[in-house]
C-alpha positions in Angstrom: 95.4 91.0 95.5 94.8 94.5 96.9 97.5 95.6 99.4 96.2 96.3 102.8 96.5 100.0 103.9 98.7 101.0 106.8 96.7 101.1 110.1 97.1 104.8 110.5 95.7 105.3 107.0 92.9 102.9 107.7 92.1 104.7 111.0 92.0 108.1 109.3 89.6 106.8 106.6 87.3 105.3 109.3 87.3 108.5 111.3 86.4 110.5 108.1 83.5 108.3 107.4 82.3 108.4 111.0 82.4 112.2 110.9 80.1 112.4 108.0 76.7 114.0 108.8 73.8 111.6 108.6 72.2 113.5 105.7 75.3 113.4 103.5 75.8 110.7 100.9 78.3 108.0 101.7 81.2 108.0 99.3 81.7 105.1 96.9 85.0 104.2 98.6 83.3 103.5 101.9 82.5 99.9 101.2 86.2 99.1 100.3 87.3 100.9 103.5 84.9 98.9 105.7 85.9 95.6 103.9 89.6 96.4 104.7 88.7 97.3 108.2 86.8 94.1 108.9 89.6 92.1 107.4 92.0 93.8 109.7 89.8 92.8 112.7 89.6 89.2 111.5 93.3 88.9 111.1 94.0 90.4 114.5 95.9 93.4 113.1 93.5 95.7 115.0 91.5 95.0 118.2 88.6 96.8 119.8 90.5 96.9 123.1 94.2 96.6 124.0 96.2 95.9 127.1 98.7 98.6 127.9 102.2 98.3 129.3 100.8 98.8 132.8 98.5 95.8 132.3 95.3 97.8 132.1 92.8 97.4 129.3 91.4 100.2 127.3 89.0 100.5 124.4 90.3 101.6 121.0 87.6 104.2 120.0 88.4 104.4 116.3 87.9 100.6 116.0 84.4 100.9 117.6 83.6 103.8 115.3 84.6 101.6 112.3 82.1 98.9 113.4 79.3 101.6 113.7 80.2 102.9 110.3 79.9 99.4 108.9 76.3 99.3 110.0 75.6 102.7 108.3 77.3 101.7 105.1 75.5 98.4 105.0 72.2 97.7 103.2 69.6 95.1 104.2 69.9 92.0 102.1 68.5 88.4 102.3 71.1 86.2 103.8 68.9 83.1 104.1 70.1 79.6 103.7 67.7 78.0 101.4 68.7 74.4 101.2 66.4 71.9 99.5 62.8 73.2 99.8 61.5 69.6 99.1 62.9 68.3 102.4 63.3 71.3 104.7 62.2 74.9 105.3 64.9 77.6 104.7 66.7 79.3 107.5 65.7 83.0 107.0 68.1 85.8 107.9 68.0 89.5 106.9 70.8 91.8 107.9 73.3 94.4 106.7 75.3 93.2 103.7 78.5 94.3 105.5 78.0 91.9 108.3 77.4 88.4 107.0 78.7 85.3 108.8 82.5 85.1 108.6 83.9 83.0 105.8 85.9 80.1 107.2 87.9 77.3 105.6 89.5 74.1 107.0 92.8 75.9 106.9 91.7 78.4 109.5 92.1 75.6 112.1 88.8 76.5 113.9 86.6 73.6 114.9 82.9 74.6 114.3 80.7 71.6 115.3 77.5 71.5 113.2 74.3 72.8 114.8 73.5 76.4 114.4 76.6 78.4 115.4 77.6 81.7 113.9 80.8 83.8 113.8 80.0 87.2 112.4 82.2 89.1 110.0 84.9 91.2 111.7 85.5 88.8 114.6 89.0 87.4 115.3 88.9 83.7 116.2 92.3 82.0 116.5 93.4 78.5 115.5 92.5 75.8 117.9 89.2 77.4 119.0 86.4 74.9 119.5 82.8 76.1 118.8 80.0 73.9 120.2 76.5 74.4 118.8 74.7 76.7 119.1 77.0 79.6 119.9 77.6 83.1 118.6 80.6 85.4 118.3 79.8 89.0 117.4 81.7 91.6 115.3 84.8 93.1 117.0 85.2 90.2 119.4 88.6 88.6 119.9 88.9 84.9 120.8 92.4 83.5 121.6 93.9 80.2 120.6 92.7 77.0 122.3 89.6 78.5 123.7 86.4 76.4 124.1 83.1 78.2 123.4 80.4 75.8 124.6 76.7 75.5 123.6 74.5 78.6 123.9 77.5 80.7 124.8 77.7 84.3 123.6 80.8 86.4 122.9 79.5 89.9 122.5 80.6 92.7 120.3 84.2 93.8 121.1 84.5 91.3 124.0 88.1 90.2 124.4 88.7 86.5 125.2 92.2 85.2 125.9 93.9 81.8 125.2 92.8 78.5 126.6 89.6 79.9 128.1 86.6 77.7 128.7 83.3 79.4 128.2 80.8 76.8 129.6 77.3 76.2 128.4 75.1 79.3 128.3 77.9 81.7 129.5 77.2 85.2 128.4 80.2 87.5 127.7 78.6 90.9 127.1 79.6 93.3 124.4 80.3 97.0 124.8 80.0 98.9 121.4 78.7 102.2 122.6 79.9 104.6 123.9 83.0 104.0 121.9 85.4 104.8 124.9 83.5 102.5 127.3 85.6 100.0 129.2 85.7 96.6 127.5 84.7 93.2 128.7 87.8 91.1 129.0 88.4 87.5 129.9 92.2 86.8 130.2 94.1 83.6 129.5 93.3 80.3 131.2 90.1 81.5 132.8 87.2 79.0 133.4 83.8 80.6 133.0 81.1 78.3 134.5 77.7 77.5 133.0 75.1 80.3 133.0 77.6 82.9 134.0 77.2 86.5 132.9 80.1 88.9 132.5 79.0 92.3 131.4 80.0 96.0 130.9 83.2 97.1 132.5 84.5 93.8 133.9 88.0 92.4 133.5 88.6 88.8 134.7 92.3 88.3 135.1 94.2 85.2 134.1 93.5 81.7 135.6 90.5 82.9 137.5 87.5 80.5 137.9 83.9 81.7 137.8 81.6 79.1 139.3 78.3 78.3 137.6 75.8 81.2 137.9 78.1 84.0 138.8 77.0 87.4 137.4 79.5 90.3 137.2 79.0 93.9 136.1 80.8 97.1 136.8 78.4 97.9 139.6 78.7 94.5 141.3 80.6 94.3 144.7 82.7 91.2 145.0 83.4 89.9 148.5 86.9 88.4 148.9 86.8 86.1 151.9 90.4 85.2 151.6 91.8 88.8 151.9 88.8 90.2 153.8 88.0 93.0 151.4 85.3 94.1 149.0 86.2 94.6 145.3 84.4 97.4 143.5 84.9 99.4 140.3 86.4 102.8 140.9 84.7 105.8 139.5 85.0 105.5 135.7 87.0 102.3 136.1 86.3 98.6 135.7 85.6 95.8 138.1 88.6 93.5 138.2 88.6 89.9 139.3 92.1 89.1 140.5 94.3 86.5 138.9 93.6 83.0 140.1 90.5 83.9 142.1 87.8 81.3 142.5 84.4 83.1 142.5 81.1 81.5 143.4 77.5 82.9 143.8 76.8 84.1 147.3 74.4 86.2 149.2 74.5 89.1 151.7 71.8 90.1 154.1 69.7 93.2 153.4 70.6 95.9 156.0 67.5 98.1 155.6 65.0 97.6 158.4 62.0 96.2 156.4 64.2 94.0 154.2 66.1 92.8 157.2 62.9 92.0 159.1 61.7 89.9 156.1 64.9 87.9 156.1 65.8 89.0 152.6 69.3 88.7 151.1 70.9 89.9 147.8 72.9 87.8 145.4 76.6 88.7 145.4 79.7 87.0 144.0 82.2 85.7 146.6 85.8 84.8 146.2 86.2 81.7 148.3 89.8 80.8 147.5 92.6 81.3 145.0 93.5 78.7 142.4 95.8 75.9 143.5 96.9 72.5 142.2 93.5 70.9 143.2 91.6 73.5 141.2 93.8 72.9 138.2 93.2 69.2 138.3 89.4 69.8 138.5 89.5 72.1 135.5 92.0 70.1 133.4 89.3 67.6 132.3 88.2 69.9 129.5 91.4 69.2 127.6 90.1 65.7 126.8 87.3 67.2 124.8 89.5 69.0 122.3 
C-alpha cells in the first residue's frame, strides 16, 4: 500500500499542477497526486473549509484548486451502468474519469437506500449518515456523523455539513468552488433544514438553528430578527450568519418604493420568529425514529 504524502507535500504538488499553463502537458505523476488528494478529502484529512479558533469559517484555497486540477487531469469516459439489456435500459453517464461515484462498502457505516443516489469521489461522508433516494453529494463536500440527507436533497461542492443535521426533502445546500477563496456554505451541528430550503453562497447556519420549509438564504439576503429587533446582513466581503438556535421561517416585507407600494407588493424575506427551546427540540426529535 502506497504511503500517503504529508499534507504540506500534497498541497505543494497540487499548487504546482494548478500553476501549469493550459497549453503545457500534464506530467504523468498528476493522476497519482489527484488520487491521493481525493483520498485525503474522503478520509477527512483535508477539508475545503475550516473553522478557526475564533469560530469563523474560511475556505482552504489549495483544496479548491486541487478539485479544479482534478477536472483538468480527468478525461471523459463512459461510466454507464449497463445492467441486463434484456430487461432494462442502461443508466448512461459520461464524466471525467477522476470523478466517478465514490466507492463504498458496508464497513463505511453509511446507509444508502436504493433509488438513484450518488456520492461523488472526493466527498467526506461520516459513519451513521443516512442517504434517502434520490440525493447527491458533490466533490469536496463534508457531511458529519449522524446526518440525514433526505430525498431530492443536494450537498453542493465544498459545502460543509455538521453532525446530526437533518436536510429535509428537496433541500439545496449550494456549493462554492470558484473563486477559490470564496466564503463556504456551512451548516453546523444539530441544524434542521426544512423541505425546499435553499442555502447558497456565503451563508453560515450556526448550530441548533431551524430553517422552516421554503426558507432561502444567500449572502445578499437580509434576515429580520423579531426577537432581538435587528436586521442581519453580510458585512462587506463577509458571510451571512444565522445565529445558533434561531428558528427561521419565510416572511414578507412591504415594498417601500411608490409604485410597488401602491400595488400592494411585498418581497419574500426570512424572519427569525424565536430561538430554539425545549418545545422546538421535541418537535424535531421525531426524526431520530427514522434512523
